C-alpha positions as CSV (number, residue, x, y, z in Angstrom):
1,M,0.0,0.0,0.0
2,A,2.8,2.4,1.0
3,H,4.5,1.6,-2.3
4,T,1.6,2.4,-4.3
5,T,1.1,5.6,-2.6
6,L,4.7,6.6,-3.3
7,T,4.4,5.6,-6.7
8,R,1.2,7.8,-7.2
9,R,2.9,10.7,-5.7
10,L,6.1,10.4,-7.9
11,A,3.8,10.1,-11.0
12,M,2.0,13.4,-9.9
13,T,5.4,15.2,-9.3
14,L,6.6,14.0,-12.7
15,A,3.4,15.2,-14.4
16,L,3.8,18.7,-12.8
17,T,7.3,19.1,-13.6
18,T,7.9,17.7,-16.9
19,A,4.8,18.8,-18.8
20,P,5.8,19.8,-22.4
21,V,6.6,23.6,-22.3
22,H,6.5,26.1,-25.2
23,A,7.6,29.7,-25.6
24,G,5.3,31.7,-23.4
25,T,3.4,34.7,-24.6
26,V,2.5,38.0,-22.8
27,T,-0.4,40.2,-23.7
28,I,-1.0,43.4,-21.5
29,D,-3.9,45.6,-22.2
30,R,-5.9,48.1,-20.3
31,M,-9.5,48.8,-19.4
32,G,-11.0,52.4,-19.5
33,L,-14.5,52.1,-19.5
34,S,-15.8,49.5,-17.0
35,E,-17.1,46.5,-19.1
36,G,-17.7,42.7,-18.1
37,N,-17.0,41.7,-14.7
38,V,-13.4,42.9,-14.2
39,V,-14.1,45.4,-11.6
40,A,-16.6,43.0,-9.6
41,L,-13.8,40.4,-9.4
42,L,-11.2,42.9,-8.2
43,E,-13.7,44.2,-5.7
44,A,-14.1,40.7,-4.3
45,T,-10.3,40.5,-3.8
46,S,-10.2,43.7,-2.1
47,D,-13.2,42.6,0.2
48,Y,-11.2,39.6,1.3
49,H,-8.5,41.8,2.3
50,M,-10.8,44.3,4.2
51,R,-12.5,41.4,6.1
52,A,-9.1,40.1,7.0
53,M,-8.0,43.5,8.4
54,R,-11.2,43.6,10.2
55,S,-10.8,40.2,11.8
56,L,-7.0,41.1,12.7
57,I,-8.0,44.5,14.4
58,L,-10.8,42.7,16.5
59,D,-8.2,40.3,17.6
60,K,-5.2,42.4,18.2
61,Y,-6.4,45.8,18.7
62,P,-9.8,45.8,20.2
63,L,-9.5,48.9,22.3
64,A,-10.4,52.4,21.4
65,H,-8.0,54.5,19.3
66,H,-7.5,58.1,18.4
67,P,-9.5,59.3,15.1
68,R,-6.2,60.1,13.5
69,R,-5.2,56.3,13.5
70,W,-8.2,55.3,12.0
71,E,-8.1,57.7,9.3
72,A,-4.3,56.4,8.7
73,L,-5.8,52.8,8.4
74,E,-8.4,53.8,6.0
75,A,-6.2,55.7,3.8
76,S,-3.7,52.7,3.7
77,M,-6.5,50.4,2.8
78,R,-8.0,52.5,0.2
79,S,-4.6,53.4,-1.5
80,A,-3.3,49.8,-1.8
81,S,-4.0,48.3,-5.1
82,V,-5.2,44.7,-5.7
83,A,-4.8,42.0,-8.2
84,R,-6.5,38.7,-9.1
85,V,-4.6,36.3,-11.1
86,E,-5.8,33.0,-12.3
87,Y,-3.5,30.1,-13.3
88,R,-5.2,27.4,-15.5
89,Y,-3.7,24.1,-16.1
90,Q,-4.5,20.6,-17.1
91,I,-3.9,17.3,-14.9
92,N,-4.7,14.3,-16.8
93,G,-7.0,16.0,-19.2
94,S,-9.0,17.9,-16.6
95,L,-8.8,21.6,-16.6
96,Q,-7.9,23.0,-13.3
97,T,-7.8,26.6,-11.9
98,R,-5.9,28.2,-8.9
99,V,-6.9,31.8,-8.2
100,Y,-4.2,34.1,-6.6
101,H,-5.5,37.2,-4.6
102,A,-3.1,40.0,-3.6
103,M,-2.7,43.5,-2.2
104,S,0.1,45.7,-2.6
105,G,2.3,46.9,0.3
106,P,3.4,45.4,3.7
107,P,1.6,42.7,5.5
108,L,-1.8,43.6,7.2
109,S,-0.3,42.9,10.6
110,D,2.6,45.3,9.8
111,V,0.1,47.9,8.6
112,A,-2.1,47.7,11.7
113,E,1.0,47.6,14.1
114,S,2.3,50.9,12.6
115,V,-1.2,52.4,12.7
116,F,-2.3,51.4,16.3
117,A,1.1,50.6,18.1
118,G,3.5,52.8,16.5
119,D,4.1,56.6,16.3
120,S,1.2,58.8,15.0
121,P,0.7,58.7,11.2
122,A,1.3,62.5,11.3
123,P,2.4,65.4,13.5
124,T,-0.3,67.5,15.1
125,P,-0.2,71.1,15.7
126,P,0.9,71.9,19.3
127,L,-2.4,73.5,20.2
128,L,-4.2,70.3,19.4
129,D,-1.7,68.0,20.5
130,S,-3.2,65.4,23.0
131,G,0.1,63.8,24.0
132,D,-0.7,60.7,21.6
133,F,1.4,62.1,18.7
134,T,5.1,62.0,18.0
135,Q,7.3,62.8,14.9
136,R,8.2,59.9,12.8
137,E,11.6,59.6,11.7
138,P,12.6,58.0,8.4
139,H,13.5,54.4,8.5
140,E,15.4,52.4,5.9
141,T,14.3,48.6,5.4
142,T,17.0,46.2,6.5
143,P,17.3,42.5,5.9
144,H,15.8,42.0,9.5
145,D,12.9,44.1,8.6
146,L,12.2,41.9,5.5
147,A,12.5,38.7,7.5
148,R,10.0,40.1,10.0
149,Q,7.6,41.2,7.3
150,R,7.6,37.7,5.9
151,A,6.9,36.1,9.2
152,M,4.2,38.5,9.7
153,D,2.7,37.8,6.4
154,V,2.5,34.0,7.1
155,S,0.7,34.6,10.4
156,D,-1.9,36.7,8.4
157,D,-3.0,33.6,6.7
158,A,-5.2,32.8,9.7
159,Y,-7.3,36.0,8.9
160,F,-8.2,34.7,5.4
161,S,-10.6,32.0,6.4
162,E,-13.2,33.2,3.9
163,L,-11.1,32.4,0.8
164,P,-13.2,29.8,-1.2
165,E,-11.5,26.4,-2.2
166,G,-9.0,26.9,-5.1
167,S,-8.2,30.4,-3.9
168,V,-4.9,31.3,-2.3
169,R,-3.5,34.7,-1.0
170,A,-0.4,35.7,-2.6
171,R,2.1,37.1,0.1
172,V,5.6,38.5,0.4
173,T,7.9,35.3,0.0
174,D,11.3,34.3,-1.2
175,V,11.8,31.9,-3.9
176,D,14.8,29.7,-4.3
177,N,16.2,29.9,-7.8
178,S,13.5,32.5,-8.9
179,V,13.9,34.1,-12.3
180,L,11.9,37.0,-11.1
181,T,13.6,40.1,-10.1
182,A,11.9,43.3,-8.8
183,F,13.6,46.5,-9.2
184,E,12.9,50.0,-8.2
185,V,10.4,52.2,-10.2
186,E,9.2,55.5,-9.0
187,G,5.7,55.3,-7.7
188,A,5.9,51.5,-7.4
189,Q,6.7,49.1,-4.6
190,G,8.7,46.5,-6.3
191,A,8.2,43.1,-4.7
192,G,5.5,44.7,-2.7
193,D,3.3,45.4,-5.9
194,A,0.1,43.2,-5.8
195,E,0.7,41.8,-9.2
196,F,4.4,40.8,-8.3
197,K,3.3,39.1,-5.4
198,A,0.9,36.9,-7.4
199,I,3.3,36.3,-10.2
200,R,5.9,35.2,-7.7
201,A,3.6,32.9,-5.8
202,I,2.7,31.2,-9.0
203,E,6.4,30.5,-9.7
204,R,6.8,29.2,-6.1
205,D,3.9,26.9,-6.7
206,I,5.4,25.8,-10.1
207,L,8.8,25.1,-8.4
208,D,7.2,23.3,-5.4
209,G,5.2,21.1,-7.7
210,V,1.8,22.4,-6.5
211,V,0.9,23.4,-10.2
212,P,2.7,22.4,-13.6
213,R,4.4,24.6,-16.1
214,G,2.9,25.5,-19.6
215,G,-0.4,26.8,-18.2
216,T,-2.3,29.9,-18.9
217,L,-2.4,32.9,-16.7
218,V,-5.3,35.3,-16.8
219,G,-4.9,38.3,-14.5
220,M,-6.2,41.8,-13.6
221,V,-4.7,44.6,-11.6
222,G,-6.5,47.6,-10.3
223,A,-3.8,50.0,-11.4
224,S,-1.2,50.2,-13.9
225,A,1.4,47.7,-14.0
226,C,5.0,49.1,-13.6
227,V,7.9,48.3,-15.7
228,S,9.4,46.0,-13.0
229,C,6.2,43.8,-12.9
230,R,5.8,43.6,-16.6
231,H,9.5,42.4,-16.9
232,A,8.6,39.9,-14.1
233,L,5.7,38.5,-16.0
234,E,7.7,38.3,-19.2
235,S,10.4,36.3,-17.2
236,L,7.7,34.0,-15.9
237,A,6.1,33.4,-19.2
238,D,9.6,32.6,-21.0
239,T,11.0,30.5,-18.3
240,Y,7.8,28.4,-17.6
241,G,6.0,28.4,-21.1
242,I,3.2,30.3,-19.9
243,D,0.6,32.2,-22.0
244,A,-0.3,35.4,-19.9
245,R,-2.8,38.0,-20.3
246,L,-3.0,40.9,-17.7
247,T,-5.4,43.5,-17.8
248,Q,-4.8,47.0,-16.1
249,V,-7.7,49.0,-14.7
250,F,-7.0,52.6,-16.2
251,G,-8.2,55.8,-14.8
252,G,-9.3,57.4,-18.0
253,V,-10.5,57.2,-21.6
254,S,-10.0,59.2,-24.7
255,T,-12.1,62.4,-25.2
256,K,-13.9,61.0,-28.1
257,V,-15.1,58.1,-26.1
258,Q,-16.3,60.5,-23.4
259,R,-18.2,62.5,-26.1
260,D,-19.7,59.5,-27.8
261,A,-20.9,58.1,-24.3
262,I,-22.7,61.5,-23.5
263,A,-24.0,62.1,-27.1
264,S,-25.7,58.5,-26.9
265,G,-27.3,59.3,-23.5
266,V,-25.4,56.5,-21.8
267,A,-23.2,58.9,-19.7
268,R,-23.2,62.3,-18.2
269,W,-21.0,64.2,-15.9
270,K,-21.2,64.3,-12.3
271,G,-18.6,66.8,-11.0
272,P,-15.2,65.4,-12.4
273,L,-16.6,61.9,-12.9
274,L,-18.0,60.4,-15.8
275,V,-21.0,58.4,-14.6
276,D,-23.9,56.2,-15.9
277,A,-26.8,58.4,-17.0
278,Q,-29.4,56.6,-15.0
279,S,-27.6,55.0,-12.0
280,G,-25.2,57.8,-11.5
281,R,-22.5,55.3,-10.9
282,P,-18.9,55.8,-12.4
283,L,-18.2,54.3,-15.7
284,I,-14.5,54.7,-15.7
285,A,-13.4,51.5,-14.3
286,R,-10.9,52.6,-11.8
287,D,-13.4,55.3,-10.5
288,L,-15.9,52.6,-10.2
289,L,-13.3,50.4,-8.4
290,A,-12.4,53.1,-6.0
291,E,-16.0,53.8,-5.1
292,S,-16.6,50.2,-4.4
293,R,-13.5,50.0,-2.2
294,D,-14.4,53.1,-0.3
295,R,-17.9,51.6,0.4
296,Q,-15.9,48.5,1.7
297,V,-13.8,50.6,4.1
298,R,-16.9,52.3,5.6
299,R,-18.8,49.1,5.8
300,L,-16.0,47.2,7.5
301,L,-13.4,49.4,9.0
302,S,-15.3,52.4,10.2
303,P,-14.9,53.2,13.8
304,L,-17.5,53.8,16.5
305,G,-17.2,56.4,19.2
306,T,-16.6,54.9,22.6
307,N,-18.7,55.7,25.6
308,D,-17.0,57.8,27.8
309,A,-18.7,59.6,30.8
310,R,-16.1,62.3,31.0
311,P,-17.0,65.4,28.8
312,S,-14.1,65.8,26.4
313,S,-13.1,67.7,23.3
314,W,-13.2,65.9,20.0
315,I,-9.5,65.7,19.7
316,R,-9.2,63.8,23.0
317,R,-12.1,61.3,22.0
318,S,-11.1,57.8,21.0
319,F,-12.9,55.3,18.9
320,R,-13.1,51.3,18.3
321,L,-14.1,49.3,15.5
322,G,-17.7,49.6,14.7
323,T,-20.3,47.0,13.6
324,S,-20.4,46.2,9.8
325,K,-22.4,48.7,7.9
326,M,-24.3,48.2,4.7
327,A,-24.4,45.2,2.1
328,P,-21.4,44.8,-0.2
329,D,-21.9,46.3,-3.6
330,S,-21.9,43.0,-5.3
331,E,-24.8,41.7,-3.1
332,K,-26.7,44.8,-4.1
333,G,-26.0,44.1,-8.0
334,Q,-23.6,46.1,-10.1
335,R,-24.1,47.4,-13.6
336,G,-24.0,44.2,-15.8
337,H,-24.4,41.8,-12.8
338,S,-27.3,40.1,-11.3
339,R,-25.2,38.3,-8.6
340,P,-21.9,38.3,-7.1
341,P,-19.0,36.9,-9.2
342,S,-17.8,33.6,-8.0
343,E,-14.4,31.8,-8.2
344,S,-15.8,29.7,-11.0
345,D,-16.7,32.7,-13.1
346,D,-14.4,33.4,-16.1
347,P,-13.1,36.9,-16.2
348,V,-15.0,38.9,-19.1
349,F,-13.0,41.3,-21.0
350,E,-14.3,43.7,-23.6
351,D,-12.3,46.2,-25.6
352,C,-13.4,49.9,-24.8
């Protein structure tokens, strides 16, 4: 019996690591107007991370905190980009899919610690200083810091219990014999970019025998992919024979597209935003994603004022995590969707 099990494991390993590999291809496109279910799928990835942060705070930082700290948390979670990457492959003629969810920046535990246990996010004018604020000194990342971040990221797995079967969180990790190299690009985070985390997680799984080479990658990122991440995707495709397609969610469309949408009665201006003429919701993909993520922050990470019997000024008040508010946008039904997207749904792309 033991011999049979060992033989099966060896056969599986050979199937994963010796599948025929062809020259990989890379297609990187962009989405201006929100079409298909790309924004909804990215919203779901964001929601997993927002819920994980909520669970982490309730577990580690349940006490009340100054409003400025909550503002720093909300800003951090809103600004971090998200990526969702599917890796499709065949095992014994059966199509399999593994979904990687990632958020840019440091681990959630590190973000929460810097907000609630570290120095104040920003200096406060002396007249308003409550004694809770100090000036933060610049800090250079060291190898020790990186090792600490990796350990924190592993511990964060406990807060992602809502991920469905077949989905994993892509986290900060080292890969032996990796062909992927992150380099500094202004405005990007290198190995901390969401899409880089997902790409490296796929490489790690290939080298560990979890998935085979020669599959198909279909990904999306809620921002523009930097040069470093594009180079990493090309290296992954070339080395492991992967056909890859990555869609970037862009923040604008051409003037002609705007005029045509308004002239046809589909769109109108709402301040600086191009919105649906009937619903009033943003039509630009990045604006729509930003609106959805702002709702997630207010629904899951909004603080609630503590009951303090002593009269005090607002600046000295503290707040704790409030109850969950509002239903997710995907449960309300988005433009073009009658139900929330599931992990079995194929991403739908439409050229704008």
